[in-house]
C-alpha positions as CSV (number, residue, x, y, z in Angstrom):
1,M,106.4,-8.7,24.8
2,K,103.4,-10.3,23.1
3,V,102.9,-10.8,19.4
4,I,99.9,-12.0,17.4
5,I,100.6,-14.2,14.3
6,I,97.6,-14.6,12.1
7,G,96.9,-17.6,9.7
8,D,96.3,-17.2,6.0
9,V,93.9,-14.3,5.3
10,V,91.4,-15.5,2.6
11,G,89.6,-13.0,0.4
12,K,87.3,-10.2,1.5
13,P,85.7,-12.2,4.4
14,G,89.2,-12.7,5.9
15,R,90.1,-9.1,5.5
16,K,86.8,-8.0,7.0
17,V,87.1,-10.1,10.1
18,L,90.7,-9.1,10.5
19,T,89.8,-5.4,10.4
20,A,86.8,-5.9,12.7
21,T,88.7,-7.8,15.5
22,L,92.4,-6.9,15.4
23,K,92.3,-3.7,17.4
24,R,90.3,-5.3,20.1
25,L,92.6,-8.3,20.2
26,K,95.7,-6.1,20.5
27,E,94.2,-4.3,23.4
28,Q,92.9,-7.4,25.1
29,H,96.2,-9.2,24.9
30,E,98.5,-6.1,25.2
31,V,100.2,-7.0,21.9
32,E,103.1,-5.0,20.5
33,F,103.6,-6.6,17.1
34,V,101.4,-8.4,14.5
35,V,102.3,-10.7,11.6
36,A,99.7,-12.1,9.1
37,N,100.1,-14.4,6.2
38,V,98.3,-12.7,3.2
39,E,99.0,-14.9,0.2
40,N,95.3,-15.6,-0.3
41,A,94.0,-12.1,0.6
42,A,93.0,-10.9,-2.8
43,E,90.0,-13.0,-4.1
44,G,91.5,-16.1,-2.5
45,A,94.8,-16.1,-4.5
46,G,97.5,-13.5,-4.2
47,V,97.6,-10.0,-3.0
48,V,97.4,-6.6,-4.7
49,P,98.5,-3.1,-3.5
50,K,95.1,-2.0,-2.3
51,V,94.6,-5.2,-0.3
52,G,98.1,-5.0,1.2
53,D,97.6,-1.4,2.3
54,E,94.2,-2.3,3.8
55,I,95.8,-5.1,5.9
56,L,98.6,-2.8,7.1
57,N,96.1,-0.1,8.0
58,A,94.2,-2.6,10.0
59,G,97.2,-2.9,12.4
60,V,99.4,-5.6,10.9
61,D,103.1,-4.8,11.1
62,V,104.5,-7.4,8.7
63,M,102.8,-9.5,6.0
64,T,104.2,-13.0,5.0
65,S,103.1,-15.1,2.1
66,G,103.8,-18.4,0.2
67,N,103.2,-20.1,-3.1
68,H,100.4,-17.8,-4.2
69,I,102.3,-14.6,-3.7
70,F,102.8,-13.9,-7.4
71,D,99.3,-15.0,-8.6
72,K,98.4,-11.3,-9.2
73,K,100.8,-9.5,-11.5
74,E,100.1,-6.2,-9.7
75,V,102.1,-7.5,-6.7
76,I,105.4,-7.4,-8.5
77,Q,106.1,-3.6,-8.2
78,Y,104.3,-3.5,-4.8
79,I,106.5,-6.1,-3.2
80,E,109.6,-4.4,-4.4
81,N,108.6,-1.1,-2.8
82,Q,106.8,-2.4,0.3
83,P,109.4,-4.0,2.7
84,R,106.6,-5.1,5.1
85,L,105.4,-7.6,2.5
86,L,107.6,-10.7,2.3
87,R,107.9,-13.7,-0.1
88,P,109.6,-16.9,0.8
89,A,113.3,-16.4,1.2
90,N,114.2,-19.6,-0.5
91,Y,112.8,-18.5,-3.9
92,A,115.3,-17.8,-6.6
93,P,117.6,-15.0,-5.6
94,D,116.4,-12.7,-8.4
95,A,112.7,-13.1,-7.6
96,P,111.0,-9.8,-6.7
97,G,110.9,-8.9,-3.0
98,R,112.6,-10.3,0.0
99,G,112.2,-13.0,2.7
100,L,113.4,-11.1,5.7
101,W,112.1,-8.0,7.6
102,L,114.2,-6.3,10.3
103,G,112.8,-3.5,12.4
104,S,111.6,-2.5,15.8
105,T,108.4,-2.2,17.8
106,A,107.1,1.1,19.2
107,S,108.9,0.3,22.5
108,G,112.2,-0.2,20.7
109,T,112.4,-4.1,20.7
110,Q,114.3,-5.3,17.7
111,V,112.3,-7.8,15.7
112,A,113.1,-10.0,12.7
113,V,110.5,-11.8,10.6
114,I,111.6,-14.7,8.3
115,N,109.4,-16.2,5.6
116,I,110.3,-19.6,4.1
117,Q,108.5,-22.2,2.1
118,G,108.5,-26.0,2.4
119,R,109.4,-28.4,-0.5
120,I,107.2,-31.5,0.1
121,F,104.1,-31.4,-2.1
122,M,105.0,-27.8,-3.0
123,P,106.4,-25.9,-6.0
124,P,110.2,-26.2,-6.4
125,T,112.3,-23.9,-4.2
126,D,115.7,-23.9,-2.7
127,C,116.2,-25.6,0.7
128,P,114.3,-23.8,3.5
129,F,116.6,-25.1,6.2
130,R,119.7,-23.7,4.5
131,A,117.8,-20.5,3.8
132,A,116.9,-20.1,7.5
133,D,120.6,-20.6,8.4
134,R,121.6,-18.0,5.9
135,L,119.1,-15.4,7.2
136,L,120.0,-16.1,10.9
137,G,123.6,-15.4,10.0
138,E,122.5,-12.1,8.3
139,I,120.4,-11.1,11.4
140,G,123.2,-11.8,13.8
141,N,122.7,-9.9,17.0
142,R,120.5,-7.2,15.3
143,A,117.2,-8.7,16.7
144,S,116.3,-10.2,20.0
145,V,112.9,-11.5,18.8
146,I,112.8,-13.7,15.6
147,I,109.6,-14.9,14.1
148,V,109.5,-17.6,11.4
149,D,106.6,-18.3,9.1
150,H,107.2,-21.7,7.4
151,H,104.6,-22.0,4.6
152,A,104.5,-25.7,4.0
153,E,102.1,-28.7,3.3
154,A,103.7,-31.6,5.2
155,T,103.4,-31.7,9.0
156,S,106.7,-33.7,9.1
157,E,108.6,-30.9,7.4
158,K,107.1,-28.3,9.7
159,L,107.9,-30.3,12.8
160,A,111.4,-30.8,11.6
161,M,111.8,-27.1,11.0
162,G,110.6,-26.3,14.5
163,Q,113.1,-28.7,16.0
164,Y,115.9,-27.5,13.6
165,L,115.4,-23.9,14.7
166,D,114.6,-24.6,18.4
167,G,116.7,-22.3,20.6
168,R,117.7,-20.1,17.7
169,V,114.5,-18.3,17.1
170,S,111.6,-17.1,19.2
171,V,108.7,-18.8,17.4
172,V,108.1,-21.0,14.3
173,V,104.6,-21.1,12.9
174,G,103.3,-23.1,10.0
175,T,100.9,-21.8,7.4
176,H,99.3,-23.0,4.1
177,T,96.9,-25.8,5.0
178,H,94.2,-23.4,6.4
179,V,93.4,-25.9,9.2
180,Q,94.5,-25.0,12.7
181,T,96.4,-27.6,14.6
182,A,96.1,-28.2,18.3
183,D,99.8,-28.7,19.0
184,E,100.9,-25.3,20.2
185,K,103.9,-25.7,22.6
186,I,107.2,-24.4,23.8
187,L,110.0,-26.6,22.5
188,T,112.8,-27.6,24.8
189,G,115.2,-24.8,23.6
190,G,112.6,-22.1,24.3
191,T,111.1,-21.7,20.8
192,G,107.3,-21.4,20.5
193,Y,105.8,-23.7,17.9
194,I,102.5,-24.6,16.1
195,T,102.2,-26.8,13.0
196,D,99.5,-24.6,11.4
197,L,97.9,-21.3,12.4
198,G,94.7,-22.0,10.5
199,M,92.8,-19.6,8.3
200,T,91.4,-16.1,8.7
201,G,88.4,-16.3,6.5
202,P,85.0,-18.1,5.9
203,Y,84.7,-21.3,7.8
204,D,81.5,-22.5,6.2
205,S,83.6,-23.7,3.3
206,V,86.4,-26.1,2.2
207,I,89.5,-24.2,3.3
208,G,88.0,-20.9,2.2
209,V,86.4,-22.0,-1.1
210,Q,82.7,-22.5,-1.7
211,S,82.0,-26.1,-0.6
212,Q,79.8,-27.2,-3.5
213,L,82.5,-26.2,-6.0
214,V,85.1,-28.3,-4.3
215,I,82.7,-31.2,-3.9
216,T,81.8,-31.1,-7.6
217,R,85.5,-31.2,-8.5
218,F,86.1,-34.2,-6.3
219,V,83.0,-36.1,-7.5
220,R,83.2,-35.4,-11.2
221,G,87.0,-34.9,-11.6
222,L,86.6,-31.9,-13.9
223,P,88.4,-28.6,-13.7
224,I,86.3,-25.9,-12.1
225,R,86.9,-22.2,-11.2
226,Y,87.0,-21.8,-7.4
227,Q,85.3,-18.9,-5.7
228,T,85.8,-17.7,-2.2
229,A,83.0,-18.5,0.3
230,S,81.5,-15.8,2.5
231,E,79.9,-17.3,5.6
232,N,81.1,-17.6,9.2
233,A,84.3,-15.6,9.0
234,Q,86.8,-16.2,11.8
235,L,90.3,-15.1,12.7
236,H,92.7,-17.9,13.6
237,G,96.2,-17.6,14.8
238,V,98.3,-17.5,18.0
239,V,99.3,-15.1,20.7
240,V,102.9,-15.6,21.7
241,E,104.6,-14.1,24.8
242,I,108.3,-13.6,24.3
243,D,111.0,-12.6,26.7
244,E,112.8,-10.0,24.6
245,R,115.9,-10.2,26.8
246,N,116.8,-13.7,25.5
247,G,114.3,-14.1,22.6
248,Q,112.7,-17.2,24.2
249,A,108.9,-17.8,24.1
250,V,107.3,-18.2,27.5
251,G,103.7,-18.7,26.4
252,I,101.7,-19.6,23.3
253,T,97.9,-19.6,23.0
254,R,95.7,-20.4,20.0
255,L,93.2,-17.8,18.8
256,Q,89.8,-18.6,17.2
257,V,87.8,-15.4,17.0
258,K,84.5,-14.7,15.3
259,E,83.6,-11.3,14.0
């Protein structure tokens, strides 16, 4: 089977390019399942019910997130009631929502999606490595395809996670930096890997924010309210081919698609 995993969707431009291109991409690559990171989908920070529903209606099966998931208070009730929106599993146990989705594709393939968050240069969380172990124990033999979104800053931590989970999951993708890396590969144990999927949003920007605002902050060192840019929206991510019989990845290809 083939899956598409989409990098951080940023604001309205990201949602627009996702909606405009996803159906075509699914048909072109004969994709059965789609995961997208949506922690920046509402005005560049967080997600709200209307935005989450819009992304699901566009053809995304499961939404992952990261450190901005609770930036909008409206998400609290939504994430409790919408199992297809995940927050990092290594948040406090009583945090709203969950970090694991278990289900199946239309053809009946059992799929698990794990969402974890790194700790280097990130807000405090429990250990993502131990959280991944715990969830893999919970999944057991209930899913042949396992997808992991590791929302993290440091490339070293993401690479370590890929090696740590190699042979135990189908694919490990990094999110958070909004800059796609050119290191997609199949690890020795059969796990697909990329350090960062990139961003689905406006590329005439600084990682999705209006460039001049970011430059002003760097030059003057003063606080400034960021605003999402709007030009040159692109969808970035990967297509991963997985042998559902053993859960191993057999191919991974980067996506960079303009509207």
